[in-house]
Structures are given as structure tokens and as C-alpha cells.
LUMBAMAR-762986 format. One line per 8 residues: for each residue x, y, z of C-alpha. Coordinates in pm, whole numbers. Example, Ala and Ser with C-alpha at 12.3 -4.5 7.8 and 13.67 -1.06 7.14 Angstrom:
<recs>
1230 -450 780; 1367 -106 714
</recs>
This chain:
<recs>
9300 -1178 4030; 9231 -1551 3974; 9005 -1582 4281; 8699 -1457 4090; 8754 -1683 3787; 8591 -2021 3745; 8797 -2325 3840; 8785 -2483 3491
8907 -2165 3323; 9182 -2117 3583; 9306 -2476 3546; 9289 -2461 3165; 9476 -2129 3166; 9746 -2265 3396; 9781 -2577 3178; 9801 -2359 2866
10070 -2138 3022; 10271 -2437 3147; 10236 -2608 2807; 10343 -2292 2623; 10648 -2251 2849; 10732 -2622 2816; 10694 -2623 2438; 10899 -2304 2418
11173 -2462 2627; 11157 -2782 2422; 11178 -2581 2098; 11466 -2368 2226; 11672 -2658 2362; 11592 -2895 2072; 11652 -2627 1810; 11983 -2533 1967
12101 -2894 1995; 11967 -3006 1657; 12104 -2695 1483; 12445 -2746 1643; 12440 -3115 1555; 12331 -3057 1192; 12581 -2776 1140; 12856 -2993 1286
12740 -3280 1065; 12745 -3060 753; 13089 -2927 838; 13213 -3279 910; 13073 -3393 575; 13258 -3108 404; 13577 -3210 586; 13516 -3575 494
13471 -3478 128; 13788 -3270 147; 13985 -3559 299; 13849 -3800 37; 13950 -3569 -250; 14299 -3503 -112; 14348 -3874 -54; 14230 -3941 -409
14481 -3688 -545; 14764 -3847 -347; 14663 -4197 -455; 14627 -4090 -819; 14972 -3931 -831; 15131 -4205 -618; 14984 -4468 -849; 15126 -4285 -1152
15466 -4254 -983; 15462 -4626 -899; 15381 -4708 -1260; 15674 -4494 -1377; 15904 -4648 -1114; 15791 -4995 -1219; 15882 -4909 -1580; 16224 -4772 -1474
16314 -5105 -1305; 16334 -5283 -1639; 16692 -5415 -1656; 16727 -5341 -2028; 16697 -4966 -1956; 17018 -4952 -1750; 17199 -5176 -2001; 17093 -4955 -2290
17205 -4639 -2104; 17547 -4798 -2054; 17568 -4875 -2429; 17346 -4636 -2623; 17477 -4761 -2958; 17346 -5116 -2907; 17064 -5099 -3164; 16933 -5444 -3080
16880 -5347 -2718; 16732 -5014 -2827; 16477 -5187 -3050; 16398 -5439 -2777; 16351 -5161 -2521; 16140 -4957 -2766; 15906 -5252 -2809; 15880 -5290 -2431
15820 -4916 -2395; 15535 -4922 -2646; 15382 -5238 -2496; 15404 -5106 -2139; 15252 -4770 -2240; 14968 -4944 -2425; 14866 -5125 -2104; 14832 -4796 -1917
14537 -4554 -1908; 14545 -4177 -1901; 14913 -4132 -1986; 15019 -3885 -2253; 15366 -4033 -2300; 15648 -4238 -2143; 16012 -4241 -2252; 16379 -4312 -2168
16647 -4043 -2197; 17020 -4033 -2135; 17183 -3779 -1906; 17196 -3531 -2194; 16814 -3561 -2231; 16840 -3735 -2568; 16535 -3955 -2616; 16634 -4321 -2662
16282 -4475 -2654; 15941 -4314 -2651; 15579 -4423 -2656; 15555 -4193 -2959; 15826 -4332 -3187; 15845 -4005 -3383; 15990 -3838 -3071; 16288 -4081 -3052
16619 -3897 -3092; 16495 -3557 -2972; 16694 -3361 -2712; 16454 -3228 -2446; 16670 -2984 -2247; 16975 -2767 -2304; 17168 -2502 -2114; 17030 -2378 -1783
16715 -2583 -1823; 16930 -2898 -1855; 17138 -2803 -1549; 16830 -2739 -1336; 16678 -3072 -1442; 17002 -3257 -1357; 17013 -3093 -1011; 16655 -3197 -941
16716 -3552 -1064; 17027 -3581 -848; 16832 -3463 -545; 16557 -3719 -624; 16801 -4013 -646; 16623 -4332 -546; 16281 -4170 -588; 16064 -3964 -825
16105 -3602 -927; 15754 -3460 -983; 15749 -3125 -1162; 15380 -3079 -1080; 15090 -2989 -1306; 15160 -2800 -1627; 15032 -2758 -1980; 15172 -3007 -2228
15371 -2834 -2506; 15278 -3120 -2740; 14900 -3157 -2685; 14813 -2843 -2488; 14641 -3057 -2224; 14698 -3030 -1849; 14945 -3299 -1740; 15157 -3409 -1444
15520 -3450 -1552; 15742 -3696 -1359; 16101 -3824 -1380; 16281 -4125 -1226; 16666 -4086 -1230; 16876 -4395 -1311; 17220 -4425 -1155; 17500 -4680 -1184
17627 -4651 -829; 17690 -4280 -796; 17719 -4227 -1170; 17409 -4085 -1336; 17316 -4271 -1656; 16986 -4106 -1751; 16625 -4103 -1651; 16280 -4235 -1728
16018 -3968 -1789; 15646 -3960 -1836; 15340 -3738 -1830; 14997 -3846 -1709; 14689 -3654 -1812; 14483 -3489 -1536; 14150 -3565 -1701; 14125 -3895 -1511
14204 -3720 -1182; 13946 -3453 -1254; 13681 -3715 -1331; 13758 -3904 -1012; 13740 -3583 -809; 13405 -3499 -967; 13276 -3848 -884; 13339 -3798 -512
13019 -3665 -361; 12889 -3657 -6; 12523 -3679 96; 12380 -3333 151; 12663 -3140 -23; 12629 -3262 -381; 12676 -2910 -526; 13018 -2856 -372
13267 -2652 -579; 13638 -2732 -548; 13961 -2569 -658; 14309 -2725 -661; 14570 -2449 -644; 14949 -2419 -646; 15045 -2247 -320; 15392 -2150 -446
15296 -2005 -785; 14945 -1897 -674; 14790 -2047 -986; 14482 -2261 -1041; 14550 -2629 -1110; 14184 -2736 -1126; 13867 -2533 -1102; 13501 -2562 -1201
13571 -2281 -1447; 13811 -2434 -1705; 13922 -2087 -1813; 14094 -2032 -1478; 14323 -2338 -1503; 14694 -2238 -1486; 14596 -1871 -1445; 14692 -1644 -1157
14451 -1655 -861; 14245 -1336 -818; 13985 -1471 -573; 14053 -1298 -238; 13909 -1593 -42; 14155 -1841 -199; 14437 -1592 -149; 14339 -1576 220
14356 -1956 231; 14707 -1947 82; 14809 -1691 346; 14676 -1917 621; 14871 -2213 477; 15186 -2002 462; 15120 -1917 826; 15139 -2285 920
14774 -2394 899; 14763 -2726 715; 14381 -2734 724; 14096 -2504 828; 13770 -2341 732; 13647 -1992 643; 13320 -1818 565; 13313 -1538 310
13091 -1350 65; 13151 -1421 -302; 13157 -1167 -581; 12791 -1252 -656; 12692 -1161 -297; 12639 -1525 -196; 12775 -1632 142; 13000 -1939 109
13134 -2187 364; 13477 -2321 263; 13725 -2577 398; 14082 -2631 279; 14371 -2872 320; 14734 -2834 226; 14921 -3099 25; 15247 -2965 163
15476 -3225 3; 15357 -3112 -342; 15307 -2741 -267; 14937 -2765 -351; 14614 -2694 -164; 14261 -2820 -217; 13976 -2578 -141; 13611 -2683 -147
13317 -2448 -91; 12940 -2445 -103; 12654 -2196 -81; 12596 -2157 294; 12217 -2123 256; 12200 -2438 47; 12446 -2615 275; 12240 -2534 587
11904 -2595 419; 11847 -2914 630; 11909 -2702 942; 11645 -2446 844; 11402 -2720 741; 11450 -2905 1072; 11395 -2580 1263; 11068 -2514 1077
10944 -2871 1129; 11034 -2853 1500; 10845 -2524 1536; 10537 -2667 1364; 10547 -2981 1581; 10580 -2777 1902; 10294 -2548 1793; 10067 -2841 1712
10162 -3009 2040; 10072 -2691 2231; 9734 -2664 2057; 9661 -3036 2105; 9755 -3038 2475; 9558 -2717 2542; 9245 -2842 2364; 9262 -3187 2526
9321 -3031 2870; 9023 -2798 2826; 8805 -3089 2711; 8909 -3316 3002; 8867 -3035 3256; 8523 -2948 3116; 8409 -3312 3127; 8544 -3377 3477
8410 -3051 3624; 8060 -3092 3477; 7930 -3300 3776; 8098 -3058 4019; 7923 -2765 3848; 7587 -2931 3910; 7671 -2979 4277; 7785 -2615 4298
7457 -2497 4139; 7269 -2703 4398; 7474 -2545 4679; 7404 -2201 4530; 7030 -2280 4546; 7072 -2371 4913; 7260 -2042 4959; 6949 -1861 4832
6742 -2079 5075; 6584 -2265 4784; 6517 -2618 4911; 6291 -2729 4627; 6341 -3080 4490; 6508 -3140 4149; 6703 -3413 3965; 7021 -3209 3927
7248 -3423 4149; 7046 -3742 4200; 7261 -3947 3959; 7579 -3871 4162; 7434 -3958 4506; 7602 -4264 4660; 7918 -4249 4440; 8252 -4297 4617
8417 -4015 4425; 8463 -3669 4574; 8175 -3532 4366; 7957 -3825 4477; 8034 -3759 4844; 7960 -3387 4801; 7633 -3464 4620; 7530 -3711 4894
7609 -3460 5170; 7427 -3172 4994; 7123 -3392 4929; 7117 -3508 5293; 7145 -3148 5412; 6862 -3040 5182; 6634 -3319 5307; 6715 -3230 5669
6640 -2861 5607; 6306 -2949 5445; 6208 -3161 5746; 6305 -2877 5977; 6094 -2632 5778; 5792 -2862 5780; 5824 -2901 6157; 5865 -2525 6212
5566 -2460 5991; 5351 -2701 6195; 5473 -2543 6519; 5396 -2193 6397; 5043 -2293 6300; 4998 -2457 6639; 5127 -2144 6813; 4886 -1926 6615
4594 -2141 6732; 4719 -2143 7090; 4764 -1767 7092; 4411 -1715 6965; 4276 -1946 7229; 4475 -1772 7504; 4349 -1432 7394; 3991 -1562 7389
4030 -1721 7732; 4179 -1403 7872; 3885 -1200 7741; 3640 -1445 7892; 3833 -1434 8218; 3815 -1059 8229; 3444 -1079 8166; 3412 -1336 8443
3597 -1109 8680; 3358 -826 8603; 3064 -1058 8654; 3222 -1235 8955; 3002 -1050 9192; 2700 -1192 9021; 2785 -1554 9046; 3056 -1769 9200
2954 -2059 8980; 3043 -1860 8672; 3384 -1781 8827; 3444 -2146 8901; 3354 -2240 8549; 3584 -1973 8417; 3866 -2106 8635; 3804 -2456 8504
3809 -2328 8145; 4129 -2139 8221; 4294 -2452 8357; 4193 -2646 8045; 4335 -2378 7818; 4658 -2366 8018; 4693 -2743 7987; 4646 -2718 7610
4906 -2442 7587; 5145 -2646 7802; 5109 -2943 7569; 5176 -2726 7263; 5481 -2570 7429; 5613 -2919 7508; 5576 -3009 7141; 5762 -2692 7039
6038 -2778 7286; 6069 -3129 7138; 6077 -2992 6783; 6352 -2748 6872; 6547 -3041 7020; 6510 -3230 6692; 6637 -2928 6501; 6942 -2909 6727
7006 -3281 6672; 6984 -3236 6293; 7226 -2942 6310; 7474 -3151 6511; 7435 -3437 6259; 7506 -3195 5972; 7817 -3070 6153; 7942 -3430 6196
7886 -3499 5825; 8079 -3184 5729; 8368 -3307 5951; 8358 -3641 5767; 8369 -3455 5432; 8674 -3255 5547; 8852 -3580 5642; 8772 -3714 5292
8925 -3401 5132; 9239 -3447 5347; 9258 -3812 5232; 9237 -3691 4869; 9528 -3452 4927; 9746 -3724 5089; 9665 -3969 4806; 9768 -3708 4544
10094 -3641 4734; 10174 -4017 4758; 10102 -4060 4384; 10329 -3763 4307; 10616 -3922 4504; 10566 -4259 4328; 10560 -4089 3989; 10887 -3905 4065
11059 -4235 4160; 10934 -4402 3840; 11069 -4112 3629; 11414 -4155 3788; 11414 -4531 3713; 11309 -4464 3351; 11586 -4207 3312; 11851 -4459 3428
11722 -4726 3186; 11739 -4477 2896; 12097 -4380 2984; 12204 -4748 2986; 12034 -4804 2647; 12211 -4503 2495; 12548 -4634 2617; 12482 -4965 2439
12376 -4791 2115; 12698 -4591 2100; 12891 -4912 2035; 12792 -4865 1667; 13089 -4628 1637; 13319 -4933 1612; 13153 -5023 1279; 13278 -4696 1128
13634 -4769 1247; 13621 -5120 1093; 13488 -4971 767; 13789 -4734 753; 14024 -5032 793; 13844 -5216 511; 13876 -4902 291; 14255 -4902 343
14268 -5272 251; 14071 -5212 -73; 14308 -4929 -166; 14608 -5161 -125; 14422 -5433 -319; 14356 -5188 -604; 14726 -5095 -620; 14822 -5462 -616
14576 -5528 -902; 14726 -5248 -1109; 15080 -5374 -1056; 14963 -5723 -1143; 14809 -5590 -1466; 15139 -5425 -1553; 15334 -5742 -1490; 15077 -5940 -1692
15117 -5698 -1979; 15493 -5736 -1957; 15458 -6115 -1969; 15273 -6090 -2301; 15047 -6375 -2410; 15153 -6589 -2115; 15018 -6331 -1873; 14677 -6262 -2032
14492 -6497 -1797; 14665 -6337 -1501; 14566 -5994 -1639; 14199 -6101 -1637; 14229 -6216 -1275; 14406 -5890 -1183; 14125 -5690 -1348; 13860 -5880 -1151
14054 -5818 -830; 14058 -5446 -917; 13682 -5450 -978; 13631 -5633 -649; 13842 -5370 -469; 13639 -5089 -631; 13309 -5255 -532; 13440 -5310 -178
13541 -4944 -156; 13195 -4832 -270; 13027 -5069 -19; 13245 -4942 265; 13160 -4581 174; 12790 -4673 196; 12851 -4841 535; 13022 -4524 660
12728 -4314 538; 12488 -4548 720; 12701 -4522 1035; 12682 -4142 1015; 12302 -4160 979; 12282 -4412 1266; 12488 -4185 1492; 12257 -3893 1409
11953 -4106 1484; 12102 -4214 1819; 12160 -3848 1914; 11801 -3759 1806; 11661 -4049 2016; 11867 -3931 2312; 11725 -3577 2278; 11362 -3708 2242
11401 -3924 2557; 11538 -3619 2739; 11234 -3414 2630; 10994 -3692 2745; 11165 -3716 3089; 11156 -3334 3122; 10785 -3332 3025; 10703 -3601 3288
10903 -3420 3556; 10764 -3071 3492; 10412 -3131 3355; 10272 -3461 3490; 10405 -3401 3843; 10260 -3049 3829; 9916 -3190 3749; 9926 -3413 4060
10021 -3108 4267; 9726 -2915 4121; 9496 -3208 4210; 9616 -3186 4570; 9539 -2812 4567; 9185 -2887 4441; 9134 -3117 4741; 9226 -2822 4963
8961 -2611 4785; 8699 -2882 4856; 8791 -2857 5225; 8731 -2479 5220; 8384 -2527 5062; 8285 -2781 5330; 8399 -2540 5603; 8158 -2279 5460
7872 -2533 5474; 7956 -2614 5836; 7940 -2244 5926; 7585 -2226 5779; 7485 -2528 5993; 7627 -2362 6305; 7428 -2048 6226; 7106 -2253 6209
7200 -2422 6536; 7242 -2082 6707; 6900 -1962 6582; 6727 -2281 6709; 6898 -2229 7046; 6738 -1883 7074; 6402 -2030 6978; 6445 -2308 7238
6514 -2046 7505; 6194 -1858 7409; 5990 -2181 7431; 6134 -2245 7779; 6031 -1896 7887; 5677 -1958 7757; 5663 -2285 7950; 5768 -2112 8271
5504 -1841 8225; 5233 -2101 8167; 5338 -2282 8483; 5295 -1956 8669; 4944 -1915 8526; 4859 -2273 8620; 4971 -2219 8979; 4759 -1903 8997
4456 -2089 8868; 4501 -2361 9133; 4516 -2096 9398; 4192 -1952 9262; 4022 -2293 9294; 4137 -2327 9652; 4051 -1965 9743; 3692 -1930 9619
3600 -1795 9967; 3842 -1509 9923; 3685 -1424 9584; 3763 -1057 9587; 4133 -1106 9639; 4135 -1379 9380; 3951 -1153 9137; 4238 -907 9153
4488 -1191 9111; 4282 -1329 8822; 4283 -990 8656; 4660 -976 8684; 4689 -1331 8555; 4466 -1248 8258; 4683 -951 8175; 4993 -1176 8197
4828 -1425 7962; 4756 -1150 7715; 5121 -1042 7729; 5235 -1403 7682; 4996 -1434 7388; 5150 -1120 7241; 5498 -1271 7291; 5381 -1592 7128
5242 -1392 6840; 5578 -1218 6797; 5755 -1555 6803; 5516 -1689 6543; 5583 -1391 6319; 5960 -1445 6360; 5923 -1814 6268; 5708 -1713 5971
5978 -1474 5857; 6233 -1759 5872; 6000 -1991 5682; 5936 -1727 5413; 6310 -1709 5349; 6305 -2070 5220; 6155 -2192 4896
</recs>
């Protein structure tokens, strides 16, 4: 189907198809890889946010427990529990209790009770002397405190009966050997924990919703909806998460449709030592918005690249084929036997390019054909004159034969005239023979030039093949260099590991600062300066933690950029292997097409050579016939005595001359027909 289409349109169509397929493949592969990478990145960010929040919860509660344990280690507490009636010690411990509590933040209360849960000291002095537990409640508390000997008994999150706020209640049992003396209790408000959880945000998932739930009681601890706190869980998705945790899954992810019809992506993690679970979720469409945006941008870029490559290819093909089109139009004129002069290809004659060589050969062939036509035209005119003369001479000879009886002198004169005419015809035939020889030489020269042009086309094909091989080798070297560069870039992962180590150090520094603040508060006025230093150390730890988080975010972005660069280099290598190499192969095919065109021209030259051979044979026949006439005329000169016999021979010779003249006339008409075919 393509054989009747123009070369420029065929090449442009092939380039457009190859470009479309390449861009489609690039879009498919890039979209699949980028989408997978972005989705993985989003899910990793969700998991990172989940880990950060769970770690924050553990650190918040652990910090509170450490503060309560630090308070319980005051020696006066154990001494007072041994002698509850020592009012001096009670007043001293009450002052320490109030001072220690004043140095803390976010606590609702802190107190010391004996084993009967009678309050000996309290941050709220009005609560001193109250009994907190009795009966079964007291027994259960004692069992839990005994089990937590040497540690902290954490009752979990509950609503404070005093303030109605959500608190975390904790107890530290105090033993004298194996004898229980009492305990230190306290309740820290969860507002600070909630604020810290809200402050944790991850780039790209700022609108994340989280819920902290009690796996055992199936109640909300925290939720974006304050009305749900400490209520029974009705959300089927969170209930499914609790079922998965009960089944042994400490962490995982689920996708579900909310009551509002929105599809959510959720990740969860179990805080098994506390019986809690943290669940965070986000609108899947909003979460994957960067994925959809990247897919749209990639599609637009591929579409624009296809249009740009197609337009540029069409423009380059049109510009480069313009000279060839002029040469083809000139060859088409030769095909119609139009040898008229024009300036169509003059500017390309003498160039070393393929088009220049074709233009030079076509111009040379045209000039040669014009010379041949001029020569044939001169020969035909000469033959016309010779034929007329031969016919006239034959008529005179016939008249001489009829009048031969009247005068021998007239016969002799006629014979002389005949000899002169024969000589003239012989000369003209010799000229025709020479002209035909020139035509044959020109045809052979044209054949040699066509052979030279074929060799040039073969050289073009070999050059394109060699260039294709060199280009393939260069692509392989470039690919190896890119792989080595990507291996070096991946060393950036170590920065993220170092940042994690720094984050652990800042956490320990923060805890050390808090303990130092507590000890400074306990030291009173003598420890105020140390409290200032401890506060600055805490601020430094907080700033270091924030800086490390930023470094980790930059490392994540850098890793994504490295993967994107790796994909782009892969696309460039694929484009060079599939597209550029294909263009060199197409160039080699074009050289083969040039060879086919030159073969057609050589066939035309051979056809002309065959026709001139026929003409040369006819001229040889004419020459032989004239020689016969000349021999007869010589015989007539020698045999004047036998005039009668010679008259008969002369009559026959005259008739032969007339026939030869008729043949010459036919040959002239044939040559005229050939000449009329050319313009």
C-alpha cells in the first residue's frame, strides 16, 4: 500500500507511528512506575506519621511515669508512711508535694496515700485526709499495686471525677522490703498529649484524621469528634481494625468506604503493652491527588513531545527532500522525453552529496541526449537530401538508358554523373556510420556513470550501517556510566539513618532536661540557675528534633528525585536505542531506493543503445548497396562497347537505387519519429 505514496509522507508517517508507540510506551511505563512510587511514598508517609504519633504517645506517658517515679523516690515519703502521725514530716512532705507539682505541666494532681488509700499529702491540700477506695475497689487496687511492685501501675485513660477532664491515672507502689506501705498517685491531663499529636504532620497528608482507641473496652480515647471520647466504638472500620489486632496483627492497613460514601485509606498500630491502638486515616482521593496530578502532567508532556517530534520530523524531511524532489521532477521530464533546458537542478550540480551526484548525472545525461538528437537531426536532413538526389539521378539514368541508342556520349556523361552521386551518398553514409558510433559511445558512457552512481549508493548504505553500529556502542557506554552514577547517589540513604540516630539522642536529651528541671525545682533557690540551663538544653533538644525531622523530609525528597532521574535516564536510553538507531536504518533503506532509481536510468540507456545498434546495421546495409552500385557503374565505364548489355544492367541498377532511396526515406521517417518524441 505504501509503494504509491510519496517518500516524505511515508517517512513522516513512519516517524509519527514510531513516536506515538514510543510515547505510549514511555507514558505506560513511567505512569506505572511513578504511580507505584508515589503510592508507596504516600503509604510510607502515613506509616511514618503513625509511628511518630505512637512514639509520641509512649514518650508522653513514659515521661509522666518517670516524673511520678521520681517523686516517689523522695525519702521522706517512705519515712512518713512508716510513721503517719509524725506531723512535722507530713507538713514537710506536703510542702515538697506542692513544690514538685508546681514545677510540672499538664498534671491534674499528685498525692501520697497509705495502704488504706488515705490521702497523706496532695497537690490540692483540700483533698488531704480523704479515703479514695474501699471494699472490692480497694482490694482490686491493692492487687494491681502488688503486681506492679518496682514499677508503675497505669490504669489508662479515664474521665476525672473531680474535673470531668480526660486524664491518665498512674500509681507507684511503695514497699518496705516485702511489706506494702502505700503508694504515690497522680493524674496527668491528656490535653498536652492531644496537642502534641495534632502538631505531628507529614508533608502531603496534612488532613489526616486519627483515633486512639481502647482495644479491650472498645471505646474511643481520642478522636477528632470530641463527642466520641470514652464512648463505645460504632465505626465498623475501627471494629475491623480491633479484630485484626486481636488476631495477632500489631500493625497493618485497610481501605474502606465511610458513612459519607468517601473512600478512606487507613493504617493502624497496636500499643499492646497498654491495650490501645492508634488508627489514622485520610480521604483516598485527596491522599492520592499527587498521583493523579503526576499522571496528568506526564500525559500532557508525552502528548506535547509526540506533536513536537512529529512536526519537527515533517519539517526536516520536507526540507531535506526538497532538492531530491527537483531532481525527480527533472527525471520525470526526461521520462516524457523532454530535454529542454531549465534551472531546476543547476544549483545542486557538482555537490558531493547524494542529491548533488544525482543532479550531476541527470544533467550530464540530458546534455548527452541533446547532442545525440542534434546529430540525428543533422543526419536525417542529410539523408533526405541524399535520397532526393538518388531519386533524381535514377530518373536521369532511366532517361539516359532510353536515349542510349541516340548517343553514347550522353550515356558516358550519365555514368559519370551516377558515379559522382554514388560518391556523395557514400560520404553521407560514412558520416551516418560515424554518428551512430558516437551515439553508442555516449550510451556506454552513460552506463558507466550509472554504475558509478550505484557504487555511491552502496557506499551510503555501508556508511549508515557503520554509523548505526557506532551509535549502539555509544549508547551502551552511556548506560553503564548512568548506572555507576545512580549507585553513587544512593549513598544518600545513610544520611537518613544518621538523622534517626540524632533523633533518638535528642529524645534522651529532652528527658534528661526534664529530670534536671525537676531536680532544680527540688533544690529550691539554689537550683534556679541549673533550671535555666536545663530549660535551654530542652529547647536545644526540641530544635534539634525539628531540624532532624526536616533532614529526614529532605532525604525522602532526595530519594524520590534520584528514582525520577533514574527513570528519565532509562527513557532517554530507550529512546536512543529504539528511535535514533531506527532513523539510521531508514537512511540505509533510502540508499537502497537510490540504487533502484539508478538501475531504471541504466535500463533506459541500454534501450537507446539497442535502437542505435539497429540504426547502425541499417547504415551498413546502405553502404553495402552503394558499393554494389559503384561497382556496376565502373563496369559500365569499362563496357561502353557492350552498350546494350550495360543498358539492361544500368536499368537494373537504377531500379536498385530507387529501392535504396525508398529504404533511406523509410529510415529518415523512422529517425524523424524518434526525434519528434523528444522536446
